[in-house]
N, C-alpha and C positions, 0 to 999 in steps of 0.2 A: 504494500500500500504506500503510494507516494506521499511525501510530507506535504505536498501542496494539494492533495486531493481532499474533497469535502468529507469523505468517510474518515480519513485520517484526522481531520479537524474535529469531527464528532467523537472519535475515539478518545482524543485528548479532552474534549468537552465533558464527556460523561465522567471521566476521572475527576475533573475539577468540580463538577456539580455534586458528585457524591461526597467529596471531601468537604465542600462548603456546607452541604445539608447536615452531615453528621457533626461537623464543627459547631453548627448552630444548635444542634441538640445538646452537645456538651456545654455550650454556653448557657442554655436554659437550665441544665443541671446545676451549673455553678451559681446561677442567679437564684434558683430555688434554695440551694444549700445556704447561701449567704442570707436569705430572708427568713428561713425557717430552721436554722441550725439547732435550735433548742429542742426540736421534736424529731430530728433525723438521727438515728443511731450511728455511731462511729463506724460500725462494720459496713453500713450502707454506703457511707462516704468512701470507705476503703475499696469497696467493690466497684464503685464508679471510677475511682482513680486507677484501679487495675485495668478496667475496660479502656480507659483513656490511653494507658500504656500500649495495649494491644492495637488501639487506633494508630498510634505513632509508628508501631512496627508495620502495620498494614500500609501506612503512608509511604514508607520506604520502598515497599514492593508494589505500589499502586499501579505501576505500568502493566502489571499482570492481573488477570481476573482473580487469582487467588488472593492477592493483596487487597483488592476491593471487597471481596467477600469477607475477608478478615475484619475490615473496617465496619461493614454492615453487621456482621454476626456479633462482634464484641459489643456494639451498641445495643443490639436486640437483647443480648444476655443481661446487660446491665438494666435494661428496661424491665425484663422479666423478673429480675430480682427485686426491683423496686415494687412491682405489683404484688409479689408473694412474700415480701419482707415480713417475717414473723415478729420483729421487735418494734416496728413503727406503730404508733398509736393515733397519730393525727394525719389528716390529709394534707398533702403539700405539692402534688404534681398533677398536671393535666395530661392524661394519657393520650388523648386524641392528637395533641400536637406532636408528641414523640412518635406515635404510630404514623402520622402524616409524613414525618421525615423519613421513616423507614420505608413506607410504600413508594415514595418518590425515588429513594435510592435503589430499591428493588426494580422499579420501572426502568431506570436508566441502565440497569445491568442487562437488559434485553439487547441481543445482537444477532438479528437475522433468523436464528433457528431455536430460540428458547422461549417462545411466547407462552406455551403451556406452563412452563415453570414459573414465569412471572405472574400469570393469572392465579395459579395455585397459591403462591406465597402472598399475593395481595389479598386474596380471599381469606387465607389463614390469619393474616394480621387483623382484618376486619372482624373475624370471629373472635380472635383473642381480645380485641378491644371490647366487644360486646360482653363476653364472659367475665372479663375482669371487673366491669362495672356492675353487671348483674349479680355476681357473687359477693360484691361489697368489699373489695380490697381496701384496707384501712388507709393506704397512702393516697388514694385517688379522691378527687372532688366528687361530691354526691349530686344526684338530681332528685327532684321532688316527687316523681311519680314513676310508674312502671314504664311508660312510654319514653321517659327521659333517662332511663338507666342504660346509658351507653348506646341506645338505638340510633339517636340522631348523629352522635359522633361517629358511630360505626358506619353509617351511611356516608358520612363525609370521608372517612378513611377509604372506603371502597371506591367511591366516586373519584376521589383524588388519584388513587392508584390506577384505576382502569383508564381514565382519561389521559393520564400522564403516559402510560405505556402505549396507548393508541397514538398520541401525538408524537412520541419518540419513534415509534415504528414508522410513522408517516415521514418523519424527517429522514430516517435512514434510507427508505425507499427513494425519496427524492434525491438524496445525496448520491445514491448509486447511479440513478439516471443522469444526474448532472455530471458526475465523473465520466460517464460514458460519452456524454456530449462534449465535455471539455477535451477529452481525449480525441474526439472527432475533430474538434476545433484545432487542436495541436497538429493533427494530421493535415487539416486544410491549410494551416500556416506553412507546413513543410512543402505542400504541393504548390502553394502560392510563391514561396521562395524559389522553388525550382522554376516556376513559371516566370518569375521576375528575372531569374538568371537567363532563361531562354529568350526573354524579351530583349536582352542586350544582344544576344546572338541574332535575333530576329531583326533588330534595328541595323546591325552591321550588314546583314544580308540584304535588307531593303535598300540601304545606301549603295551597295554594290549594284543592285538592280537599276537604280535610278542614275547611278554614274554611267551605266551602259546607255540608258535612255538619253541622258544629257549629252554624252559623247556622240550619240547618233544625231541628235538635234544640231549640235555644233558642226558636225561633219557635213550635214545637209546644207547648213547656212554658209559654211565655207565654200562649198561646191555649188552654190546657188545657180550658177550659170551653166552647170553641167546638166545635160538631159537626164531625166529621172530613169530612163530605160537603162542607162549605164550603171546606176546606183542600186537598181532593184534587188539584185542578188545579195549585196552586202546588207541592205536594209532588212530583207527577209531573214537572213542569218541572225542579225541583231535581235529581231523580234522573237525568234525561236529561243535564243539564249535568255532573253528577258522572261519569257513565259516559263521556262524550266526553272530558273532561279526563283520566280514568284511562287510557283507550286511548292518548292522546297521551303520557302519562307512561311507560307500559309500553314504548313504542317506544324510549325513551332509557335503558332499564335495561342494566346491565352483565351479563356472563355469570355466572350462578349457577344452581343447580338450580331453585329456586323461580322465579327470573326467567325461565328458559327455559320452564317449565311455564305460567306466567301469560301469557307472550308467545304461546304456542300457543293458550291459551284465548281471548285477546283477538283474535288473528288469525282464529280460527275463526268469530268473530262469532255465537256461540250465545247464546240467551236462556234456555235450559233451565238448571235448577239443576245446578251442578258443585261437588261437595264435594271439598276437598283435605285429605288426611290425611298429615301429615309425621312422619318418624322419622329421627333422625340430624342431622348437621351440614349446614348449607346451604353445601356446598363450592363453591369457584370452579371454573368449567369452562373447558376449552380452547374457543376460538371454534367449532371444527369440531363438538365434542361438543354445545355449547349449541344450535347451529343444527340438529343432527340431532334433539335432543330436542324442540325447538320444532316441527319439521316433523311428527314422529310424533304429538305431542299434537294439533296442528291437524287432521291428516288423520283421526286416530282419532275425534275429536269430530264432524267433518263426516260421516264414515261412519255414526256412531251416530245422528246426528240426521236426516240426509237419507235414508239407506237403511234403517236399522233402526228409525226412528221412536221413538227412546229419549226418555224424559221425565226420567230421573235418571241422572246420571253421577258416578262416584267415581274420583278419581285418588289412589292411595296410593303415596307415594315414600319411599324410605329410602336412606341412604348408609352405607358402611362405610369407615373410615379406614385408610390404609396409610401409615405414617410414611415420610418421605423417606430415601433410602439414605445421604445425606450430611448432616452437621450444617448447620443453617441452611436446609435446603430446606423449603418449605411442605408441609403435609399433602396427600396426594392419596388417591384411593380409587376406589370403584365406586358407581355409581348404579343402583338398581333401581326401575322405575316400572311399576305395574299400573293399567290403565285399565279399569274395569268399567262396563257400561251395562245398562239393563233393556229394551233394544229387542228386535226380532225376531232371535233367534239364528240363525246360519248357519255353515256350515263354511268353512274357508279356500278350498276348491275352488270353491264357488259364490257366495262373498261378492261383493257389488257393490263396485266399486273395487279389484278384485284387482290390477290393474296398479300402482296407487298403493301398495298394500301390499307388493308385490314390491320396488318402488323403495325404500320405507322400510326394509325388511328388509336390502337390500343395503347401504344407507348405514350402518346400525347395525353390520353385520358387518364392513364395511371399517374401522371404528374399533376393532375388537377386541371387539365386543359380541355379544349374542344378541337375537333377535326372534321372537316367537311370537304367533299368534292362535288362540284356542280357545273352546270353548263354556263358559259359566259353570256350573261344577259345583255351585255353592252356591245356585243360583236356587231359588225356591219352586215349588210345583206350578203356580201360576197365572201365573208370570212366565217370561220368556225373557231371554237376555242373552248378551253377548260379552265376552271378556277379552283385552286386548292387553297382552303382557308384553315389556318390554325391560330389558336390563342391559348396561351398558358402563362403561369406565373414564372418570375425569374428564379424563384425558389420552389422546390417541390412541396406538395401538401401532405399532411398526415391522413390517417384513416378517417378522421372526423371532418376533413375538409378544411382544416385550418393550416396556416403556414407553419412549417416546422421552425420553431424559434429556439434560439439559445436562451436558457433561463437567466434572468438577471439576478445574480447572487447579491444578497444584502446582509451584512453582519448585523446591522441594526434591526432588520426584520426578524432575523433568527433570535436575537436577544429578546425582543418583545414576545415572540411566540413561546420561547422556553419559559419566560417568566409567567406567561399566561397559564401554562400547564400547571404551575404550582398554585394557582388561584382558583381553578375551576371547582375543586372539591368544596372549599368553604363557601363559595358563592352559591353553588347548587344546593348545598345543605340549607341555606337560608330560604330557598323556595319551599322546601319541605317543612322548615321549622315555623315560619310565621303563621301558617294556618293552624298550627297546634299551640300557639302561644297562649291561647285562652285557658288551657289546662292549668297553667301556672298563674297567669295574670289575667283574670277576667276583665272584660270591659275595654281592653286596649285596641279598639277596632281601627282607629286611624293608623296606629302603628302597624297593625297586621296587614291592612290593605296597602298602605304605602310601601312597606317592605316587600310584600309578595309581588306586587305589580312592578316595582322598580327592578328587582332582581330577575324576575321572569323576562322583562323586556331586555335587560342587559344580556342575559344568557342567549336569548333568541337572536339579538342583533350581532353579538360577537362570536358566539360558538356555533350557531346554526347558519345564519346568513353570512358570517365572516365579513361583515361590513365595518369599515372604519367609521368611528363616531365623529360627527361634525360638531360644530359649536352648539347648535340647537339641541341635539340629542344628548350631548355630554352635559349641558346645563340642566336640562329637564331631569335627567337621571340623577345628577348631583343633588338637586333640590329634593327629589323624591327620597333619596337616602338620608339626607339631613332631617327630613320631616319625620323619619322613623324615631329619631331621638327626641326631636322637639315635641312630638305628640304624646310621649310617655307621661303618664300621671300615676305615680306610684306612692304607696304608703310605706312606712318603715318596713324593711324586709328582715326575714330570718335567714339563717345560714342555709336552709333548705330551699325556700322559694326564691332566693336570690340567684340560684344557679343559672336560669335562662339569660341572665344579663350578659354572660360571656358570648352567647350566640348572637344576641342583638349587636354587640360591639363588633364581633368578627364579620358578620354579614355586611354591616355598613362599611367598615374599613376596607374589606377585600373588594367590595363593589367599587369604592373610590379608587383603589389600586388598578382595577381593570380599566376604568375610565382614563387613568393616567397613562396606561400602556397602549390602549387601543383607541383613545379619543384625544381630547384636548387636555394636556397635562396642567394647563393653567387652571382648569376647573377644579382639579384635585388640590392644587396648591392653595386655592382659596377655601375650598370646602373643608380640608383637614383641620386647620386652626379653628374654624367654626364648630366642627365636630368636638374638638377638645373643650371648647368653651361651653357647649351644650351638655357635655357628659360630666363635667366636674361637680356640679351640684348634687348628683346622685351618690357621691361618696358618703355623705352623712346618713344615707338610708341603710347602710350596711352595718351589722353588728361589729364591734371592735375585734372580737375574737376570730372573725372570718372576713375581715376587710380585704384580705388578699384576693377574694373572689372579684372585687372591683379592681384592685391595683394590678393584678397579674394580666387580665385581658387588655387593660389600657396600655400598660407597658409593652405587652406583646405586640400591639399594633405598631409601636415605634420600632421594635425589633424586626417585625415582619417587613416594615417599610424598608429598613436597611437591608434585610435579606433579599427582598425582591430586586432592589437596585444592585446588590452584589451579584445575584444570579445574572442579571442583565449585563453587568460589566464583564463577568467571567465568560459568558457566551460571546460577547462582542470581541474580546481579546483573543478568544480561541479560534474564531473563524475570520478575524480581520485579515490574517495572512492569506487565506484562501481567496477572500474577496479581492485583495490587491493583485494576487496572481492572475485571477480570471479577468480582472479589468485590464491588466497589462496585455494579456493574450488577445482579448477582444480589440483593444486599441491597435495592437500590432496587426491583427487581421484586417481591420478597417484601413489602416495606412497602406498595407500591401495592395488591397483591392483598389484604393483610390489611385495609387501610383500606376497600377496596371490599366485602369480605366482611362487615365490621362494619356498613357502611352498608346492605348488602342485608338483613342479619338484622334491623336496627332498622326499616327501611322495611317489611319483611314483617309485623312486629308491627302497624304502623299500618294496613297493607292489610287484615289480618285483622279489626281493629277496625272499619275502614270498611265492610268487607263485612257484618259483623254489624249495623252501624248501618243500612246500606241495606236489609237484609232486614227489620229491625224497623220501619223507617219505611214500607217498602212494605206490610208487613202491616197497619200502623195505617191506611194510606190506604184500605184496603179495608174498614175497620170503620165502624160507625155510632155516632153520639152522641159525647159528650165522651170524652177519653182517660181510661182507668181509672188508679187509683193504682198498680197493679202495673206498667202500661206506663210511667207516669211514672218510677218507680224504675228500670226497665230502661234507659230513655233517659239518666237521670242517671248511672247506672253507666258506660255507654258514654262519656258526655261526660267523666267523670272520667279514665278511662283514656286516651282520645284526647288530652286536654289534657296529660296527663303524658308520654305517649310522644312527642308532637310536639316537646317541648322538649328532648329528649335528643339531644345530639350524639354519635353513635356513636364518634367518634375522640377527642374531648377531654373529654367530661363525666366527672366522677369525684366522689368524696367524698360530700358531703351531697346533691348533686343526684341521684345514683344511689340513695342511701338513701331520699330522698323518693319517687322513682319506684317503688321496690320496696314502699314503704309503701302507696302508692295501689293498687298491684296486689293487695296483701294485703287491704286493706279491701274492695275490689270483690269479691274471691273469697268474702267473708263476706256478700255480698248487701247491702252498704252502699255509700254514695257520699260523695264529698268535693267541696268547692268548691276546685278546684285553681287557684291563682294562678301567678305566675312561680316556677318552680323551677330554671331553668337558671342557669349562671354559675360553679358551683364546679368548677374543673379541678385541684384538689389531688389528686395521685396517691397520696398517703400512704394506706395502707389503714385503714379503720375496723375496730377489733377485732370479731371475729365474735360475741363475747358481747354487745357493745353492739348490734350489728345484731339479734341474736336477741331481746334484751330490748325493743328499740324496735318490732320487728314484732309482738311479743306484745301491744302496746297496741292493735293494730288491732281486736281483738274488743270493746274497750270504747269505741270511737269511734262516736258517734251520727251519723246522716245529717246532711249539711249542715255538718260541721266543715270548717275551712279549713286549708290547708297551703300554705306557700310557702318559697322559699329566696332569700336575698339575699346576693350576694357582691360585695366591693369589694377595694381594694388591701390592706386590713389583715386582713380576716377573712371567713369565710362563716358565715351564720346560717340555721338551719332553724327555722321558726315553725309550731307546731301549735295552733290555737285550737279548743277543744272546748266544746260546750254541755252540760257535765256536771260533776259534782264529781270531784276527784282520786281515782283508783282505786288498788288495791293494785299492779296491774301497772305503773302510772306511777311509783309510789314505788320499786318495785324497779328500774326503769330508771334513775331518778335516783341511787339508791344505787350501781348498777353503774358509772355514768360517774364518780362521785366517787372510787371506789376505783381507777379506771384513769386517774388524772390525768396519767400520763407520756405519754399519747398526745395531749395538747394539747386535749382536749375539755372543754367547760364546759357545764353544764346549769342551768337555772333555771325554776321554775314560778311564775307570777303568777296568783293566784286572789283578788286583792283587789277587782277591779272588780265582781264579782257572785258570789253564793253558788253559782249553778248554771253557772258558766263559769270556765275557766282557760286560760292561755296557756303553752305549753311552748316554751322557747328552748334550742336546742342550737347552740353556737358552737364554731368552731375557728379559731385564729389562723393567719395565713399563715406559711409556713415561714421566710420572710425576716425575720419579726418575732421 
């Protein structure tokens, strides 16, 4: 079991909780001895001391089950001796509290295969509690009727133990599932790291592909006066080399929407024209989803070409985003892909390859998606066609139809839940106790109704609906619990009929504790001092010789308050390491995915440009005579964009590098071209003001063909240079004025037009942040 696993954390947690619970029991022994030392025999004190020594020995070996059982067993034997003590003559200890500690400790000893043993021991302790009271052990506090002779406290002991072992078992099962998922996440990270490594290889290969493309373009432009017939053989060889390298590159791509689609196209090995239309974000895909999309695209293209004899195919894909349910989770969503061809239309029932289509449909539906094949309703009168439609989530669904999610681990939530396990028994006992209160104290109807309804509502909301309490529900429940004390109207009590007071106190205080943990703690912070103020006047109603019946429950609420917070702290500290580990793994997973998605999006831009270049070059190779001026301009525009996009690092490029790339794109969109030199190197993440960007991009309309742009970055500054063969225009002067007004952003601009009347050089600089 790994140290960072949730099960390992819970193994350490149960050790800590058992030690804390038993320590609290010995603290209660010490408190009782200090308050009632005059009635407690020396041999009883010695037996408790001997049990405490056994506790210390068990503490040394507490990393083993035998050590924990020694801790629990020694405490039980000391409790058993207190009950059967033949020398004690006066009552001094509340057995239900000690047995509550024991059943909690026994519950936490459950570990996957011992449930029957835990239920047996919990039931035995509840019976022991009942018999001890019923047989009238001298050391225990008495109750005033048959129904009160340990029956209520035994129900509390049984409820506390059974609910604790149920909650603990549930935590263990969740921990096992979470550990399996975190292990899967670790495997995903390893896969993503390999994918990230392959991305570097992919980028290098893509650069090689486009160097081939760029060299071909430059060769054609250099030999622009040569008839294309003489260049056709070399051009076709270059195209074949480019296609072979691209196929190899696609095999190394990571999972994304466009990556899966292109992998399907390449694996189908079709030579007909396939047009891709994209809408939405190129989301990262789960490996199963990426594989399914690739398979559908591949088989759909093969069917269209081999069986329907299609000549043109269109793939239209779009994505819709669904933000993660928890902070920090990456965006996920749904992918819709429509594949349309102009081949011989056929129905699903008689289409060739129907077996393959059934398999494709089943694979898509297994992942929570939909699959359909239909006749193209938008086809013209002289054409036929088929449409394949698929829609599926970017992450697979589980059997209930929900997205498979990684659970968000929270040390605070675990602490609250474990503390709640210790409070269920006393709170539930109040629901049974208040309807019986009239047996001891007739006429206390307001107290009975308020206590019963408040605790019943609290148990229903917290333990049945498992709903967090808001301000209104916390406040109403807090007022209802305080009304229990405020409504009491008691005459002076005897040592016998005073006994129910402890249950009134326990029910109210444990109810406030539940509000503190599962609602608004401010309500408990205000209510508890009010509770102490309301309860103090009842002290005078108790006989002097048994005023501990009042003192002990009130003091026990303070001790219990500290115990609950100690349990919370122990749980939090025990699982905090696991929470940090899981958060680190999730964050690493997200960063890897974001980097890969950015790389995919950047590479896709290059692929689109390369495809355009290949189509243009292929079209030119089929022409005759020298290349036309229009074709030269088209090639130079592609050359400009390719050179700009290839120099962008999707992860690190920033500042002036991205500004230069956007400028090239803007110039090309206006049917012009630039001589793009080196523009990479600026990684300064400080944003460039939007107004500066807008003014700079506005220059694009005044930039003539053949202008030069480059970015040079060193340890001191980054500098963008734009050399234009024209005089300075109004848009350029406006840009300079804008930069000078926004000097707080560290940008400096300069125009040099002294070298020639019809040429100027614009310099845009930014000092490094460290400077």
